[in-house]
Biopython code that builds the backbone (N, CA, C, O; Angstrom):
import numpy as np
from Bio.PDB.StructureBuilder import StructureBuilder

atoms = [
    (1, "MET", "N", (111.788, 79.033, 114.840)),
    (1, "MET", "CA", (111.557, 80.460, 114.889)),
    (1, "MET", "C", (111.422, 80.973, 113.463)),
    (1, "MET", "O", (112.261, 80.680, 112.611)),
    (2, "SER", "N", (110.368, 81.739, 113.205)),
    (2, "SER", "CA", (110.213, 82.291, 111.865)),
    (2, "SER", "C", (110.587, 83.761, 111.868)),
    (2, "SER", "O", (110.325, 84.489, 112.826)),
    (3, "LEU", "N", (111.191, 84.170, 110.799)),
    (3, "LEU", "CA", (111.564, 85.576, 110.660)),
    (3, "LEU", "C", (110.528, 86.273, 109.816)),
    (3, "LEU", "O", (110.219, 85.832, 108.709)),
    (4, "LYS", "N", (109.996, 87.347, 110.326)),
    (4, "LYS", "CA", (109.034, 88.138, 109.579)),
    (4, "LYS", "C", (109.716, 89.405, 109.115)),
    (4, "LYS", "O", (110.616, 89.915, 109.782)),
    (5, "LYS", "N", (109.287, 89.915, 107.969)),
    (5, "LYS", "CA", (109.847, 91.164, 107.451)),
    (5, "LYS", "C", (109.071, 92.327, 108.047)),
    (5, "LYS", "O", (108.086, 92.797, 107.477)),
    (6, "SER", "N", (109.525, 92.772, 109.184)),
    (6, "SER", "CA", (108.863, 93.900, 109.825)),
    (6, "SER", "C", (109.468, 95.197, 109.284)),
    (6, "SER", "O", (110.572, 95.188, 108.741)),
    (7, "PRO", "N", (108.742, 96.316, 109.431)),
    (7, "PRO", "CA", (109.290, 97.598, 108.993)),
    (7, "PRO", "C", (110.629, 97.912, 109.653)),
    (7, "PRO", "O", (111.493, 98.536, 109.036)),
    (8, "ILE", "N", (110.806, 97.482, 110.904)),
    (8, "ILE", "CA", (112.050, 97.765, 111.612)),
    (8, "ILE", "C", (113.206, 96.988, 110.988)),
    (8, "ILE", "O", (114.290, 97.538, 110.796)),
    (9, "ILE", "N", (112.982, 95.721, 110.674)),
    (9, "ILE", "CA", (114.037, 94.915, 110.050)),
    (9, "ILE", "C", (114.387, 95.474, 108.675)),
    (9, "ILE", "O", (115.563, 95.582, 108.327)),
    (10, "ILE", "N", (113.376, 95.827, 107.899)),
    (10, "ILE", "CA", (113.626, 96.372, 106.565)),
    (10, "ILE", "C", (114.366, 97.702, 106.667)),
    (10, "ILE", "O", (115.315, 97.939, 105.920)),
    (11, "ALA", "N", (113.943, 98.571, 107.584)),
    (11, "ALA", "CA", (114.621, 99.855, 107.759)),
    (11, "ALA", "C", (116.065, 99.634, 108.182)),
    (11, "ALA", "O", (116.972, 100.314, 107.700)),
    (12, "GLY", "N", (116.277, 98.679, 109.084)),
    (12, "GLY", "CA", (117.640, 98.377, 109.512)),
    (12, "GLY", "C", (118.484, 97.847, 108.377)),
    (12, "GLY", "O", (119.652, 98.212, 108.245)),
    (13, "ALA", "N", (117.913, 97.000, 107.564)),
    (13, "ALA", "CA", (118.649, 96.467, 106.421)),
    (13, "ALA", "C", (119.022, 97.580, 105.461)),
    (13, "ALA", "O", (120.124, 97.588, 104.913)),
    (14, "LEU", "N", (118.111, 98.518, 105.253)),
    (14, "LEU", "CA", (118.395, 99.638, 104.352)),
    (14, "LEU", "C", (119.503, 100.522, 104.908)),
    (14, "LEU", "O", (120.312, 101.061, 104.154)),
    (15, "LEU", "N", (119.537, 100.668, 106.229)),
    (15, "LEU", "CA", (120.589, 101.465, 106.856)),
    (15, "LEU", "C", (121.963, 100.858, 106.636)),
    (15, "LEU", "O", (122.960, 101.572, 106.521)),
    (16, "PHE", "N", (122.006, 99.539, 106.580)),
    (16, "PHE", "CA", (123.281, 98.850, 106.466)),
    (16, "PHE", "C", (123.594, 98.400, 105.047)),
    (16, "PHE", "O", (124.363, 97.459, 104.850)),
    (17, "GLY", "N", (123.009, 99.060, 104.062)),
    (17, "GLY", "CA", (123.421, 98.830, 102.684)),
    (17, "GLY", "C", (122.550, 97.921, 101.845)),
    (17, "GLY", "O", (122.791, 97.798, 100.644)),
    (18, "ALA", "N", (121.560, 97.284, 102.416)),
    (18, "ALA", "CA", (120.674, 96.457, 101.597)),
    (18, "ALA", "C", (119.773, 97.385, 100.788)),
    (18, "ALA", "O", (119.506, 98.515, 101.196)),
    (19, "THR", "N", (119.316, 96.908, 99.661)),
    (19, "THR", "CA", (118.446, 97.737, 98.838)),
    (19, "THR", "C", (117.021, 97.225, 98.905)),
    (19, "THR", "O", (116.776, 96.034, 99.097)),
    (20, "ALA", "N", (116.094, 98.143, 98.743)),
    (20, "ALA", "CA", (114.675, 97.783, 98.718)),
    (20, "ALA", "C", (114.374, 97.095, 97.396)),
    (20, "ALA", "O", (115.101, 97.297, 96.423)),
    (21, "PRO", "N", (113.318, 96.287, 97.335)),
    (21, "PRO", "CA", (112.963, 95.644, 96.080)),
    (21, "PRO", "C", (112.714, 96.691, 94.996)),
    (21, "PRO", "O", (112.004, 97.672, 95.220)),
    (22, "ALA", "N", (113.295, 96.478, 93.838)),
    (22, "ALA", "CA", (113.176, 97.437, 92.746)),
    (22, "ALA", "C", (111.929, 97.160, 91.922)),
    (22, "ALA", "O", (111.375, 96.061, 91.951)),
    (23, "PHE", "N", (111.503, 98.171, 91.191)),
    (23, "PHE", "CA", (110.445, 97.987, 90.219)),
    (23, "PHE", "C", (111.000, 97.105, 89.108)),
    (23, "PHE", "O", (112.194, 97.152, 88.810)),
    (24, "ALA", "N", (110.134, 96.302, 88.498)),
    (24, "ALA", "CA", (110.559, 95.482, 87.371)),
    (24, "ALA", "C", (110.783, 96.380, 86.165)),
    (24, "ALA", "O", (109.952, 97.237, 85.861)),
    (25, "GLU", "N", (111.896, 96.190, 85.481)),
    (25, "GLU", "CA", (112.186, 96.960, 84.277)),
    (25, "GLU", "C", (111.729, 96.159, 83.064)),
    (25, "GLU", "O", (112.034, 94.973, 82.931)),
    (26, "VAL", "N", (110.996, 96.828, 82.188)),
    (26, "VAL", "CA", (110.451, 96.175, 81.004)),
    (26, "VAL", "C", (110.627, 97.076, 79.792)),
    (26, "VAL", "O", (111.060, 98.223, 79.908)),
    (27, "ASP", "N", (110.285, 96.541, 78.634)),
    (27, "ASP", "CA", (110.287, 97.284, 77.384)),
    (27, "ASP", "C", (109.500, 98.588, 77.558)),
    (27, "ASP", "O", (108.458, 98.583, 78.215)),
    (28, "PRO", "N", (109.965, 99.692, 76.993)),
    (28, "PRO", "CA", (109.269, 100.974, 77.155)),
    (28, "PRO", "C", (107.802, 100.951, 76.704)),
    (28, "PRO", "O", (106.967, 101.614, 77.321)),
    (29, "GLN", "N", (107.474, 100.215, 75.659)),
    (29, "GLN", "CA", (106.080, 100.156, 75.213)),
    (29, "GLN", "C", (105.210, 99.447, 76.253)),
    (29, "GLN", "O", (104.081, 99.862, 76.514)),
    (30, "ILE", "N", (105.739, 98.388, 76.837)),
    (30, "ILE", "CA", (105.009, 97.669, 77.879)),
    (30, "ILE", "C", (104.837, 98.566, 79.106)),
    (30, "ILE", "O", (103.767, 98.593, 79.714)),
    (31, "ALA", "N", (105.889, 99.298, 79.467)),
    (31, "ALA", "CA", (105.806, 100.220, 80.601)),
    (31, "ALA", "C", (104.742, 101.289, 80.341)),
    (31, "ALA", "O", (104.000, 101.656, 81.252)),
    (32, "GLU", "N", (104.663, 101.784, 79.118)),
    (32, "GLU", "CA", (103.647, 102.783, 78.779)),
    (32, "GLU", "C", (102.251, 102.165, 78.858)),
    (32, "GLU", "O", (101.315, 102.816, 79.321)),
    (33, "GLY", "N", (102.104, 100.929, 78.416)),
    (33, "GLY", "CA", (100.823, 100.238, 78.523)),
    (33, "GLY", "C", (100.408, 100.043, 79.966)),
    (33, "GLY", "O", (99.233, 100.182, 80.305)),
    (34, "TYR", "N", (101.370, 99.722, 80.818)),
    (34, "TYR", "CA", (101.101, 99.574, 82.253)),
    (34, "TYR", "C", (100.602, 100.895, 82.840)),
    (34, "TYR", "O", (99.620, 100.927, 83.582)),
    (35, "LYS", "N", (101.292, 101.982, 82.496)),
    (35, "LYS", "CA", (100.888, 103.301, 82.992)),
    (35, "LYS", "C", (99.483, 103.647, 82.506)),
    (35, "LYS", "O", (98.677, 104.187, 83.264)),
    (36, "LEU", "N", (99.195, 103.344, 81.267)),
    (36, "LEU", "CA", (97.873, 103.608, 80.708)),
    (36, "LEU", "C", (96.813, 102.768, 81.434)),
    (36, "LEU", "O", (95.745, 103.275, 81.778)),
    (37, "TYR", "N", (97.109, 101.505, 81.660)),
    (37, "TYR", "CA", (96.203, 100.608, 82.396)),
    (37, "TYR", "C", (95.856, 101.211, 83.756)),
    (37, "TYR", "O", (94.697, 101.196, 84.170)),
    (38, "LYS", "N", (96.865, 101.740, 84.447)),
    (38, "LYS", "CA", (96.665, 102.334, 85.767)),
    (38, "LYS", "C", (95.939, 103.678, 85.664)),
    (38, "LYS", "O", (94.953, 103.907, 86.365)),
    (39, "ARG", "N", (96.425, 104.564, 84.791)),
    (39, "ARG", "CA", (95.868, 105.922, 84.674)),
    (39, "ARG", "C", (94.412, 105.929, 84.242)),
    (39, "ARG", "O", (93.610, 106.723, 84.735)),
    (40, "GLU", "N", (94.077, 105.035, 83.317)),
    (40, "GLU", "CA", (92.720, 105.012, 82.786)),
    (40, "GLU", "C", (91.806, 104.078, 83.571)),
    (40, "GLU", "O", (90.668, 103.822, 83.178)),
    (41, "ARG", "N", (92.323, 103.581, 84.677)),
    (41, "ARG", "CA", (91.549, 102.826, 85.663)),
    (41, "ARG", "C", (90.988, 101.503, 85.152)),
    (41, "ARG", "O", (89.906, 101.088, 85.567)),
    (42, "CYS", "N", (91.706, 100.846, 84.265)),
    (42, "CYS", "CA", (91.298, 99.518, 83.797)),
    (42, "CYS", "C", (91.195, 98.554, 84.973)),
    (42, "CYS", "O", (90.386, 97.627, 84.968)),
    (43, "GLU", "N", (92.032, 98.791, 85.982)),
    (43, "GLU", "CA", (92.056, 97.906, 87.147)),
    (43, "GLU", "C", (90.761, 97.954, 87.949)),
    (43, "GLU", "O", (90.492, 97.041, 88.730)),
    (44, "THR", "N", (89.958, 98.993, 87.775)),
    (44, "THR", "CA", (88.690, 99.086, 88.494)),
    (44, "THR", "C", (87.843, 97.844, 88.241)),
    (44, "THR", "O", (87.226, 97.309, 89.162)),
    (45, "CYS", "N", (87.813, 97.393, 87.004)),
    (45, "CYS", "CA", (87.031, 96.203, 86.656)),
    (45, "CYS", "C", (87.897, 94.948, 86.521)),
    (45, "CYS", "O", (87.509, 93.867, 86.965)),
    (46, "HIS", "N", (89.057, 95.099, 85.913)),
    (46, "HIS", "CA", (89.872, 93.928, 85.582)),
    (46, "HIS", "C", (90.922, 93.590, 86.640)),
    (46, "HIS", "O", (91.687, 92.640, 86.475)),
    (47, "GLY", "N", (90.960, 94.355, 87.712)),
    (47, "GLY", "CA", (91.895, 94.070, 88.797)),
    (47, "GLY", "C", (93.277, 94.628, 88.540)),
    (47, "GLY", "O", (93.641, 94.943, 87.407)),
    (48, "GLN", "N", (94.039, 94.745, 89.615)),
    (48, "GLN", "CA", (95.381, 95.314, 89.562)),
    (48, "GLN", "C", (96.299, 94.561, 88.613)),
    (48, "GLN", "O", (97.177, 95.156, 87.988)),
    (49, "THR", "N", (96.098, 93.269, 88.508)),
    (49, "THR", "CA", (96.994, 92.453, 87.689)),
    (49, "THR", "C", (96.341, 91.928, 86.419)),
    (49, "THR", "O", (96.945, 91.142, 85.689)),
    (50, "GLY", "N", (95.108, 92.359, 86.149)),
    (50, "GLY", "CA", (94.403, 91.923, 84.945)),
    (50, "GLY", "C", (93.668, 90.612, 85.093)),
    (50, "GLY", "O", (93.136, 90.086, 84.115)),
    (51, "GLU", "N", (93.627, 90.074, 86.297)),
    (51, "GLU", "CA", (93.020, 88.762, 86.503)),
    (51, "GLU", "C", (91.510, 88.802, 86.724)),
    (51, "GLU", "O", (90.893, 87.768, 86.981)),
    (52, "GLY", "N", (90.912, 89.990, 86.626)),
    (52, "GLY", "CA", (89.464, 90.104, 86.678)),
    (52, "GLY", "C", (88.871, 89.781, 88.032)),
    (52, "GLY", "O", (89.553, 89.789, 89.057)),
    (53, "SER", "N", (87.575, 89.496, 88.004)),
    (53, "SER", "CA", (86.837, 89.148, 89.215)),
    (53, "SER", "C", (85.647, 88.292, 88.804)),
    (53, "SER", "O", (85.525, 87.906, 87.641)),
    (54, "ALA", "N", (84.789, 88.002, 89.738)),
    (54, "ALA", "CA", (83.606, 87.195, 89.423)),
    (54, "ALA", "C", (82.731, 87.885, 88.381)),
    (54, "ALA", "O", (82.077, 87.219, 87.580)),
    (55, "ALA", "N", (82.716, 89.223, 88.390)),
    (55, "ALA", "CA", (81.831, 89.973, 87.493)),
    (55, "ALA", "C", (82.521, 90.461, 86.208)),
    (55, "ALA", "O", (81.838, 90.824, 85.250)),
    (56, "PHE", "N", (83.848, 90.475, 86.173)),
    (56, "PHE", "CA", (84.562, 91.047, 85.032)),
    (56, "PHE", "C", (85.615, 90.077, 84.501)),
    (56, "PHE", "O", (86.213, 89.323, 85.268)),
    (57, "PRO", "N", (85.838, 90.099, 83.185)),
    (57, "PRO", "CA", (86.739, 89.132, 82.560)),
    (57, "PRO", "C", (88.185, 89.190, 83.050)),
    (57, "PRO", "O", (88.723, 90.248, 83.377)),
    (58, "ASN", "N", (88.771, 88.025, 83.083)),
    (58, "ASN", "CA", (90.191, 87.861, 83.346)),
    (58, "ASN", "C", (90.905, 88.138, 82.021)),
    (58, "ASN", "O", (90.805, 87.351, 81.080)),
    (59, "LEU", "N", (91.626, 89.260, 81.955)),
    (59, "LEU", "CA", (92.311, 89.624, 80.721)),
    (59, "LEU", "C", (93.447, 88.665, 80.377)),
    (59, "LEU", "O", (93.791, 88.495, 79.208)),
    (60, "LEU", "N", (94.021, 88.047, 81.392)),
    (60, "LEU", "CA", (95.128, 87.120, 81.138)),
    (60, "LEU", "C", (94.631, 85.909, 80.352)),
    (60, "LEU", "O", (95.323, 85.404, 79.467)),
    (61, "ASN", "N", (93.428, 85.450, 80.683)),
    (61, "ASN", "CA", (92.831, 84.343, 79.914)),
    (61, "ASN", "C", (92.347, 84.817, 78.551)),
    (61, "ASN", "O", (92.549, 84.143, 77.541)),
    (62, "SER", "N", (91.704, 85.987, 78.528)),
    (62, "SER", "CA", (91.159, 86.516, 77.272)),
    (62, "SER", "C", (92.236, 86.707, 76.213)),
    (62, "SER", "O", (92.010, 86.419, 75.038)),
    (63, "LEU", "N", (93.413, 87.196, 76.626)),
    (63, "LEU", "CA", (94.471, 87.471, 75.659)),
    (63, "LEU", "C", (95.145, 86.207, 75.139)),
    (63, "LEU", "O", (95.956, 86.279, 74.216)),
    (64, "LYS", "N", (94.828, 85.067, 75.706)),
    (64, "LYS", "CA", (95.318, 83.804, 75.149)),
    (64, "LYS", "C", (94.524, 83.443, 73.893)),
    (64, "LYS", "O", (94.970, 82.638, 73.076)),
    (65, "LYS", "N", (93.322, 84.060, 73.746)),
    (65, "LYS", "CA", (92.440, 83.749, 72.622)),
    (65, "LYS", "C", (92.261, 84.919, 71.658)),
    (65, "LYS", "O", (92.114, 84.711, 70.454)),
    (66, "LEU", "N", (92.272, 86.141, 72.175)),
    (66, "LEU", "CA", (92.001, 87.315, 71.341)),
    (66, "LEU", "C", (93.229, 87.736, 70.543)),
    (66, "LEU", "O", (94.344, 87.750, 71.065)),
    (67, "SER", "N", (93.017, 88.077, 69.280)),
    (67, "SER", "CA", (94.091, 88.664, 68.482)),
    (67, "SER", "C", (94.252, 90.118, 68.894)),
    (67, "SER", "O", (93.418, 90.660, 69.619)),
    (68, "LYS", "N", (95.319, 90.742, 68.435)),
    (68, "LYS", "CA", (95.536, 92.153, 68.713)),
    (68, "LYS", "C", (94.380, 92.984, 68.156)),
    (68, "LYS", "O", (93.922, 93.929, 68.799)),
    (69, "GLU", "N", (93.918, 92.634, 66.978)),
    (69, "GLU", "CA", (92.815, 93.363, 66.347)),
    (69, "GLU", "C", (91.524, 93.203, 67.145)),
    (69, "GLU", "O", (90.786, 94.171, 67.333)),
    (70, "ASP", "N", (91.248, 91.991, 67.615)),
    (70, "ASP", "CA", (90.049, 91.747, 68.422)),
    (70, "ASP", "C", (90.118, 92.508, 69.751)),
    (70, "ASP", "O", (89.124, 93.079, 70.202)),
    (71, "PHE", "N", (91.293, 92.510, 70.366)),
    (71, "PHE", "CA", (91.496, 93.250, 71.607)),
    (71, "PHE", "C", (91.194, 94.733, 71.387)),
    (71, "PHE", "O", (90.445, 95.342, 72.150)),
    (72, "ALA", "N", (91.783, 95.305, 70.339)),
    (72, "ALA", "CA", (91.567, 96.722, 70.034)),
    (72, "ALA", "C", (90.094, 97.007, 69.774)),
    (72, "ALA", "O", (89.571, 98.029, 70.217)),
    (73, "ASN", "N", (89.428, 96.115, 69.062)),
    (73, "ASN", "CA", (88.012, 96.295, 68.762)),
    (73, "ASN", "C", (87.179, 96.341, 70.041)),
    (73, "ASN", "O", (86.309, 97.201, 70.180)),
    (74, "VAL", "N", (87.437, 95.428, 70.971)),
    (74, "VAL", "CA", (86.687, 95.395, 72.228)),
    (74, "VAL", "C", (86.970, 96.650, 73.057)),
    (74, "VAL", "O", (86.045, 97.275, 73.576)),
    (75, "VAL", "N", (88.233, 97.012, 73.177)),
    (75, "VAL", "CA", (88.591, 98.177, 73.997)),
    (75, "VAL", "C", (88.031, 99.460, 73.388)),
    (75, "VAL", "O", (87.494, 100.303, 74.107)),
    (76, "LEU", "N", (88.148, 99.610, 72.095)),
    (76, "LEU", "CA", (87.731, 100.856, 71.458)),
    (76, "LEU", "C", (86.222, 100.946, 71.235)),
    (76, "LEU", "O", (85.645, 102.027, 71.353)),
    (77, "ASN", "N", (85.578, 99.822, 70.913)),
    (77, "ASN", "CA", (84.153, 99.840, 70.576)),
    (77, "ASN", "C", (83.248, 99.286, 71.667)),
    (77, "ASN", "O", (82.026, 99.409, 71.584)),
    (78, "GLY", "N", (83.836, 98.682, 72.680)),
    (78, "GLY", "CA", (83.062, 98.130, 73.787)),
    (78, "GLY", "C", (82.416, 96.798, 73.451)),
    (78, "GLY", "O", (82.315, 96.411, 72.287)),
    (79, "ARG", "N", (81.981, 96.105, 74.496)),
    (79, "ARG", "CA", (81.266, 94.833, 74.358)),
    (79, "ARG", "C", (80.677, 94.484, 75.714)),
    (79, "ARG", "O", (81.365, 94.533, 76.734)),
    (80, "ASN", "N", (79.403, 94.131, 75.718)),
    (80, "ASN", "CA", (78.699, 93.824, 76.972)),
    (80, "ASN", "C", (78.884, 94.975, 77.966)),
    (80, "ASN", "O", (78.514, 96.108, 77.660)),
    (81, "ALA", "N", (79.446, 94.709, 79.146)),
    (81, "ALA", "CA", (79.620, 95.764, 80.150)),
    (81, "ALA", "C", (80.849, 96.642, 79.890)),
    (81, "ALA", "O", (81.034, 97.661, 80.555)),
    (82, "MET", "N", (81.685, 96.251, 78.929)),
    (82, "MET", "CA", (82.889, 97.023, 78.604)),
    (82, "MET", "C", (82.487, 98.257, 77.804)),
    (82, "MET", "O", (81.916, 98.137, 76.720)),
    (83, "PRO", "N", (82.786, 99.457, 78.340)),
    (83, "PRO", "CA", (82.420, 100.669, 77.604)),
    (83, "PRO", "C", (83.340, 100.900, 76.403)),
    (83, "PRO", "O", (84.481, 100.437, 76.385)),
    (84, "ALA", "N", (82.834, 101.613, 75.412)),
    (84, "ALA", "CA", (83.644, 102.002, 74.260)),
    (84, "ALA", "C", (84.620, 103.094, 74.695)),
    (84, "ALA", "O", (84.255, 104.004, 75.440)),
    (85, "ASN", "N", (85.854, 102.995, 74.225)),
    (85, "ASN", "CA", (86.885, 103.965, 74.589)),
    (85, "ASN", "C", (87.463, 104.692, 73.381)),
    (85, "ASN", "O", (88.493, 105.357, 73.497)),
    (86, "LYS", "N", (86.816, 104.576, 72.221)),
    (86, "LYS", "CA", (87.379, 105.199, 71.015)),
    (86, "LYS", "C", (87.401, 106.720, 71.109)),
    (86, "LYS", "O", (88.202, 107.354, 70.422)),
    (87, "ALA", "N", (86.558, 107.323, 71.929)),
    (87, "ALA", "CA", (86.552, 108.772, 72.093)),
    (87, "ALA", "C", (87.613, 109.248, 73.092)),
    (87, "ALA", "O", (87.834, 110.450, 73.240)),
    (88, "ASN", "N", (88.265, 108.307, 73.773)),
    (88, "ASN", "CA", (89.319, 108.654, 74.730)),
    (88, "ASN", "C", (90.651, 108.624, 73.978)),
    (88, "ASN", "O", (91.156, 107.545, 73.668)),
    (89, "PRO", "N", (91.230, 109.805, 73.677)),
    (89, "PRO", "CA", (92.456, 109.827, 72.876)),
    (89, "PRO", "C", (93.637, 109.113, 73.527)),
    (89, "PRO", "O", (94.496, 108.575, 72.828)),
    (90, "LYS", "N", (93.687, 109.103, 74.859)),
    (90, "LYS", "CA", (94.789, 108.402, 75.533)),
    (90, "LYS", "C", (94.742, 106.913, 75.221)),
    (90, "LYS", "O", (95.768, 106.303, 74.919)),
    (91, "ILE", "N", (93.551, 106.331, 75.295)),
    (91, "ILE", "CA", (93.418, 104.906, 75.016)),
    (91, "ILE", "C", (93.528, 104.641, 73.520)),
    (91, "ILE", "O", (94.230, 103.718, 73.104)),
    (92, "ALA", "N", (92.848, 105.434, 72.715)),
    (92, "ALA", "CA", (92.897, 105.225, 71.259)),
    (92, "ALA", "C", (94.327, 105.320, 70.728)),
    (92, "ALA", "O", (94.734, 104.514, 69.891)),
    (93, "ASN", "N", (95.079, 106.290, 71.208)),
    (93, "ASN", "CA", (96.469, 106.454, 70.744)),
    (93, "ASN", "C", (97.432, 105.482, 71.412)),
    (93, "ASN", "O", (98.523, 105.240, 70.896)),
    (94, "GLY", "N", (97.041, 104.925, 72.553)),
    (94, "GLY", "CA", (97.924, 104.019, 73.282)),
    (94, "GLY", "C", (97.519, 102.566, 73.205)),
    (94, "GLY", "O", (98.002, 101.748, 73.988)),
    (95, "ILE", "N", (96.632, 102.224, 72.268)),
    (95, "ILE", "CA", (96.100, 100.858, 72.213)),
    (95, "ILE", "C", (97.199, 99.813, 72.011)),
    (95, "ILE", "O", (97.118, 98.723, 72.577)),
    (96, "ASP", "N", (98.223, 100.127, 71.217)),
    (96, "ASP", "CA", (99.314, 99.167, 71.003)),
    (96, "ASP", "C", (100.084, 98.915, 72.299)),
    (96, "ASP", "O", (100.445, 97.777, 72.598)),
    (97, "ALA", "N", (100.334, 99.974, 73.062)),
    (97, "ALA", "CA", (101.047, 99.826, 74.332)),
    (97, "ALA", "C", (100.194, 99.067, 75.344)),
    (97, "ALA", "O", (100.698, 98.218, 76.079)),
    (98, "LEU", "N", (98.905, 99.378, 75.376)),
    (98, "LEU", "CA", (98.006, 98.677, 76.294)),
    (98, "LEU", "C", (97.962, 97.193, 75.963)),
    (98, "LEU", "O", (98.010, 96.348, 76.856)),
    (99, "TYR", "N", (97.873, 96.883, 74.682)),
    (99, "TYR", "CA", (97.892, 95.480, 74.253)),
    (99, "TYR", "C", (99.210, 94.819, 74.653)),
    (99, "TYR", "O", (99.204, 93.698, 75.160)),
    (100, "ALA", "N", (100.325, 95.486, 74.436)),
    (100, "ALA", "CA", (101.640, 94.912, 74.761)),
    (100, "ALA", "C", (101.730, 94.564, 76.246)),
    (100, "ALA", "O", (102.254, 93.513, 76.614)),
    (101, "TYR", "N", (101.216, 95.453, 77.093)),
    (101, "TYR", "CA", (101.246, 95.184, 78.535)),
    (101, "TYR", "C", (100.366, 93.986, 78.895)),
    (101, "TYR", "O", (100.822, 93.053, 79.555)),
    (102, "VAL", "N", (99.118, 94.015, 78.464)),
    (102, "VAL", "CA", (98.186, 92.943, 78.844)),
    (102, "VAL", "C", (98.614, 91.613, 78.217)),
    (102, "VAL", "O", (98.511, 90.570, 78.863)),
    (103, "LYS", "N", (99.084, 91.635, 76.992)),
    (103, "LYS", "CA", (99.553, 90.401, 76.332)),
    (103, "LYS", "C", (100.777, 89.844, 77.071)),
    (103, "LYS", "O", (100.897, 88.632, 77.254)),
    (104, "GLY", "N", (101.672, 90.721, 77.488)),
    (104, "GLY", "CA", (102.837, 90.281, 78.260)),
    (104, "GLY", "C", (102.445, 89.650, 79.582)),
    (104, "GLY", "O", (103.040, 88.657, 80.000)),
    (105, "ARG", "N", (101.445, 90.221, 80.245)),
    (105, "ARG", "CA", (100.938, 89.623, 81.486)),
    (105, "ARG", "C", (100.325, 88.262, 81.185)),
    (105, "ARG", "O", (100.519, 87.306, 81.936)),
    (106, "SER", "N", (99.579, 88.179, 80.075)),
    (106, "SER", "CA", (98.935, 86.918, 79.693)),
    (106, "SER", "C", (99.961, 85.841, 79.368)),
    (106, "SER", "O", (99.798, 84.682, 79.751)),
    (107, "ASP", "N", (101.012, 86.225, 78.665)),
    (107, "ASP", "CA", (102.064, 85.275, 78.266)),
    (107, "ASP", "C", (103.012, 84.921, 79.408)),
    (107, "ASP", "O", (103.773, 83.958, 79.316)),
    (108, "GLY", "N", (102.962, 85.701, 80.476)),
    (108, "GLY", "CA", (103.861, 85.460, 81.606)),
    (108, "GLY", "C", (105.220, 86.114, 81.471)),
    (108, "GLY", "O", (106.110, 85.865, 82.284)),
    (109, "THR", "N", (105.395, 86.952, 80.452)),
    (109, "THR", "CA", (106.677, 87.634, 80.270)),
    (109, "THR", "C", (106.752, 88.948, 81.026)),
    (109, "THR", "O", (107.830, 89.524, 81.173)),
    (110, "VAL", "N", (105.602, 89.426, 81.508)),
    (110, "VAL", "CA", (105.549, 90.660, 82.297)),
    (110, "VAL", "C", (105.065, 90.282, 83.690)),
    (110, "VAL", "O", (103.981, 89.717, 83.836)),
    (111, "PRO", "N", (105.856, 90.588, 84.715)),
    (111, "PRO", "CA", (105.461, 90.211, 86.069)),
    (111, "PRO", "C", (104.327, 91.075, 86.595)),
    (111, "PRO", "O", (104.150, 92.216, 86.167)),
    (112, "ALA", "N", (103.565, 90.524, 87.520)),
    (112, "ALA", "CA", (102.566, 91.319, 88.225)),
    (112, "ALA", "C", (103.309, 92.290, 89.123)),
    (112, "ALA", "O", (104.417, 91.996, 89.573)),
    (113, "GLY", "N", (102.727, 93.419, 89.383)),
    (113, "GLY", "CA", (103.346, 94.390, 90.284)),
    (113, "GLY", "C", (103.789, 95.635, 89.553)),
    (113, "GLY", "O", (103.494, 95.828, 88.373)),
    (114, "GLU", "N", (104.493, 96.463, 90.265)),
    (114, "GLU", "CA", (104.921, 97.761, 89.728)),
    (114, "GLU", "C", (105.973, 97.593, 88.645)),
    (114, "GLU", "O", (106.899, 96.792, 88.770)),
    (115, "LEU", "N", (105.810, 98.359, 87.589)),
    (115, "LEU", "CA", (106.775, 98.350, 86.492)),
    (115, "LEU", "C", (107.364, 99.738, 86.320)),
    (115, "LEU", "O", (106.776, 100.732, 86.747)),
    (116, "LYS", "N", (108.515, 99.796, 85.699)),
    (116, "LYS", "CA", (109.076, 101.105, 85.341)),
    (116, "LYS", "C", (109.669, 101.038, 83.965)),
    (116, "LYS", "O", (110.195, 102.035, 83.470)),
]
sb = StructureBuilder()
sb.init_structure("model")
sb.init_model(0)
sb.init_chain("A")
sb.init_seg("    ")
for serial, (resi, resn, name, xyz) in enumerate(atoms, 1):
    if name == "N":
        sb.init_residue(resn, " ", resi, " ")
    sb.init_atom(name, np.array(xyz, "f"), 0.0, 1.0, " ", f" {name:<3s}", serial, name[0])
structure = sb.get_structure()
């Protein structure tokens, strides 16, 4: 017999003191980069977790090769299908946080999923 996590079982567990899965807690700069990634819709092309798609680069692989300076250059000035974002003050001012988040995902130190 297999046990499935149905909404009823989860609700019952919560009633009896179990806690729901928490958001992963990370460094504040990484959390800000995650929020920026979501708010500025980077996931539209690069996916929810940065793993890309057939048409768009996998950021987790790219950050194994790109330096912080190269990453900033691509994000701010664009390359191929990647639009330039230097005129977007949120991205321009948050480039260090965005790099910290994506680099952490690439290195495996930042888990996929919701962060706080």
